[in-house]
N, C-alpha and C positions, 0 to 999 in steps of 0.2 A: 402449698402452705409454707411460708418461710418462718423459721423459728430460731431461737438461740441455739437449738441443738443441731442446726444444719451442718455446722462444722465441728461439732463436738467429737472428741476422740472416744474410742471404745472403752477406755478406762473409766470415764465418768458414767458409763452405763453399767459398770461392774455390779451394782446391787441387783440389777435386773437379771444378769446372767447367773450370778451366784444364787439369787432367789429361785431361778429355774431349777437349781439342783436341790433346794431345800426339801421339797416334797418327796422326791424319790429317795433322798438320803434318809429322811426320817422314817421311812418304811422299808429301807433297803436291806435290813439285817435278816429278814425272814429266810431267804434262800440259804444263808450261811448257818443260821441258828435253828433251822427247821427241826432237825432231830433232837437237838439239845432242849428246845422248848417243848417239844412233844413229851419228852421225859419229865421236864420240870412241872408241866401241868397235868401229867399222867393222862394223856389223851392219845388216840390213835391217829394215823396219817389222815384219814378222811375227815376226822373232827377238826384237827388243827388246820387243815386246808381251808376251813371256813373263815380263817382270819384274812385270807386273800379277798374273797368277795365282800366281806364285811367292810373293808377299806374301799375297795374299788367301786362297788355298787353305790355306796354312800357318796363317794366323790363324783361319780358319773351323774347320779340323780340330782344332786344339789347344783351342778353346773347348768342344769336346765333353767335355773333362775338366777344364778350368781352373775353371769355375764350381762343379762338384761338389767339386773339391779345396778350394776356398775355403769351401764349405758345411761340409765335414768337418774342416777344420784352422783356418785363420785368415785373415780378410780382410786384416789388417795385413801378414802375411808375404807373401801373394800380391801385394799392391799394391807393396810395397817391392822384391820380387824382380823384378816386371815392369818397373818404371821403371828400375832399375839396369841390367838386362840389355838393355832396349830402347835405352838410350843407347849401350851397347857395340856393338849390332848396327848402329845408325845410323852410328857412327863407322867401322865396317868398310865400309859403303857408300861413305862419303866418301873412303876411302883405297884403294878397289878399283882395282887396276892393269889389270883385264881384265873382260870381261862375265861370265864364269863366277863370279868372286869377287863381283861386284856382285849377281849372282843369289843367291848364298849369303847375302849380307847381307840381301836382301829376304826370303828364307825365315826368317832369324833374327828380323827385325823382326816378321814375322807371328806367329811362335811366342811371342815375349815380349809383344807387345801383347795377346795372349789373357789375360794376367794383369793387364791395365790397365783398359781401357774397360769391359768387362762387370762386372768386380768393383767398380769405382767406382759403377756404376749400382745394383748390388745393395746396396752399403753405404749409399747414400743411402736406399734402401728400408728398410734396417734401422733407421736412426737417426732418420728423420723420421716424424711422424705422418701418417696417410693424407690428411688434408685439405690437406697441403702438397705432395702428389705432383705435381699438375698443373703448378703453376708451377715446381717443382724440375726436372721432366722437360723443361719448355719451355726453361729456361735451359741444362740439360745438353745438350739436343739442339742448341740454337743455338751453344753453344761448340764442340761436336763438329763441326758443320758449319763453324764459323768457322775451325777448324784447317786445313781445306782451303783456305778463302779466304786466310788469312794465309800459308799455304804458297805459293800462287800469287803473292801480292804480294811476299813476301820473295824468292822465287826470281827474280822479275823484277828486283828491286832489286840483288841480288848477282850477277846474270848476268855482268857484266863481270869479276868475280873468278873465274869458273869454277863449274861445277856442284858441284865438291867442297866449296867454301866453305859452301854451303847445308847439306850433311849434317853438317859439323863444327859449325855453329851449332846445328842441331837436336839434336845429341848433348849439347852443353853445357846447353841449356835443359831437356832431359829429366832430366839428372842434378840440376839445380837443383830440379826438382819432387820428385825422390826425397827430397832433404833436407827439403823442406817437409812432405812426408807423414810423415817420421820425427818432426818436431816436432808435427804435428797429432795423431798417435796418442798421443804422450806427454801431450798436453793433454786429449784427448777419447776416447782409446781405450777407457776403461771404459764408455762409452755404446754401443759396438758390442756387440750381444749375443754372448756367448761361444759359440763353435762347439762342438758335441759331438765331442770327439776319440775316435777309435776305434782299438783295437789291430789291427783287421782292416779297413784302409782299402780293400783290394780288394773285400772282401765288401760294405762299405757303398756303394761306388761301384756295384757290381752291383745292389744293392737300389734305388738311386736310378734307375738306367737302366730297371729293370723297371717303375718307377712312371710313366715318361714315356708319355703317351697322346695321344689326339686333340687335346686342348687345346693341348699344347705344339707339336704338329705344325702346327696351324692358325696359332699365333702365329709359328712359323718361316716358314710360307708367306707370311704377310703381310709379314714382314721381307724375305724374298727378293724379292718383287714390288716393294715400295716402293723398296728399294735399287736394284734393276735399272732401274726407271723413272727414278729421280732421278740415279743415279751410275754405272750400269752402263757407259754409253758415254762418261763424262766424260773418260776418259784420251785420247780422240780429239778433244776439243773444240779443242785447240790446233791440231791438224792441219786441222780444218774451217776455222778462221779463216785459216790459212796458204793452204790450197788454194783457198778461195772468194774471198778478198779480199787475200791477200798480207800479212797482218798480221805484224809483227815480234815477236820473242820478248818484249821488254819490254812492249809494248802488249797482247799476249796475256794476260799475267799480270793486268793491270788488268781486262780484259773478263771473264775467268774468275772474278775475285774478287768480282764483284757478287752471285754466287750465295750465297756465304758471308756477304756484307754484309747481304743480306736476312735470312738466318737469324739473324745476330747481333742485329739490331735488332728483329726480329719474333718471335723465339723466346719471350721472356717473355710478350708479348701473346698468342701462340698458346696457351701454357699456361693463361693466364687464360680465354681463350675456351673451351678444352676444359673447364675447371671449370664454365663457365656453360651450355654447350649439350650437354655429354656427350661421352664419348670416341668413341662410334660415329658420331655425326653429324659430329664434328670430323674423324675419319679419312676418312669418305666425302667431305666437302667438300674436304679436302686432296688426295685422290686425283683427284677431278674437275679441280681447279685445276692439278695437275701435268700431267694429260693435255692440257689446253688450252694450257698454257705450252709443252709440248714440240712440239705441232703448230705453234704460232707460230714457234718457233725453226727448225723444219724448213722453214718458208716464208719466213724472214726475208730481206728484200731487201738488207740492209746490216748492217755490224757493229753500228751503234747499235740496230737492231731486234733483232738477236741478243742484245745485252746486256740489253735490256728483258725479253725472254723469259727469259733466264737469271736475272734478278732475280726475276721472278714465280715461276719454278720453285723458287728458294730459299725464297721466302715460303710458298708452298703446301706445299712439302716439309717445312719445319720444323714446320708445324702438324700434318702427318700423323705425323711422328716423335714429337711431344709426346704425341699420342693413343696411338700404338702402344706407346711406352715405358711409359706409365702402365698400360696393360693388362698388359704383360709383368711389371712388378714387383708387380702386385696379384693376378695369376692364381692362383698357388700359393705363398703365403708360406713354407711349410715348406721348399721347395727353391728359394728365390728366386735364389740364385746360379746354380744349374743352368739355370733357365728363362731368366735374363738371358743366360747364355752361349750357349744354343742359339739364342735370338733373335738375338744378335750374330753367331753362326756363320753363320746363314742370310743375314744382311745382307751379310756379306763373301764368302760362298761365291759369290753371284751375281756379285760384282765380280771374282772370280777366274776364273770360267768364262765370263763374258760376252764376253771377247775372241774366244772360239771362234765366236760368231755376229756380233758387232758389227764386228770387223776384216774378216771375210769379206764381210759386207753392205756395208761401206764400199768395199771393193775392187770388188765386183760391181755395186752399184747406186748408188754415189756418196755423197758426204758427207751429203746431206740425209736419206737413207733411215734413218739410225740414230735420228733423232728420232721418226719415226713408229712404229718398232718399240718404242721406249721408252714412247711414249704408250699403246700397246696393253697393255703390262705394268701401267700405272697403272689402266687400266679393268678388267682381269682381277682386280686386287686386291680389288674389291668382293665377289667370290664367297666367298672364305674369311672376309671380314669379317662377312658375313651369317651364315655357318655358326657362327662363334665366338660370336655374340651369344646363341645358344640355350644355350651352355655356360658362358659367363662373363657374367652379367647386367651391365647398366649399373651401374657403381659409384655408390653414393649420393653426392650432392653434399654432403659433410660440411662442417661449419663448425668453426672453431677452438673448442675448449672454453672455456667462460666461466671467468674466474679465480675461484678459491674465496676 
């Protein structure tokens, strides 16, 4: 497909890359403010840990329909609705007078983000030619991870103003992006392939779900394991730093931010490497590197060593996501939105359910144990990766078409 975006530079895709950061930024303060918010709401660690699955399970669950809805209706309306509503949900979190209200805000954040990140990824797959997928997914993955990094940094900086200030700022930034997307679609909306609108939306959705098979489930399992390894226990990292070395809240933000910093700078390079060595080799290399980085973090003798391991985890992790995201948008183009959403649902489902084992493991076996459990998930990832290769062959390393 030839489009006006064939030769577009990456800067004009900026709202998509910044939009990828909006979701994790809006919820990225919890690792930094975990103890502060426990005290503010007068709840214990296990109770406050519920805020993680409240967001993640809602996000994962709604993605089971959000991608299909965008396939059958409009990418534009899904994205605009998602960003406008996410800003409102984030504002509710910042104004929450009690933990139940904050928990409701987390649930609403998850629901509305289901119409943001996966739909942005699918739209990039719609408008870009296949030879640009690798680098685009590298940048998209890096900014998505950078949202978490910036969340930690900004949370540390505004901590003296209170945790509420962070959520108010995140809501304003999300609404600014909504207006940017409105302008983008006015300029380039005609290049997004028209969705086939149906008078029987329920019937069309049912047909899509019947078409979901082993390939989609393997992609979802890869996403589940990669996210569990890289980010499943991340909400406890601030507690690890506090319990092992007594690190203060402001410094915690800086140490946690190096993970996203690695992704931000190495993501584009990771996408380029994927284009050179192939998605399967790239994913295997990234998974192995994540496992070794997590073992290093579990054995770290000092905060500096921990930060180095966290940086390496971010670098190898972003390479893994660049490869897996590329597979997701190429696997079944006819239902790209659905595949992207299922892929994203699994990514965040594990972060929603992981407190069930990571918090328990932390309490029973100590802070270091969570890193070895995460490393095991990275190793297990190789099994579905091998199985998928027989169903989705290595994408050809296409080059840009020569000018006519």
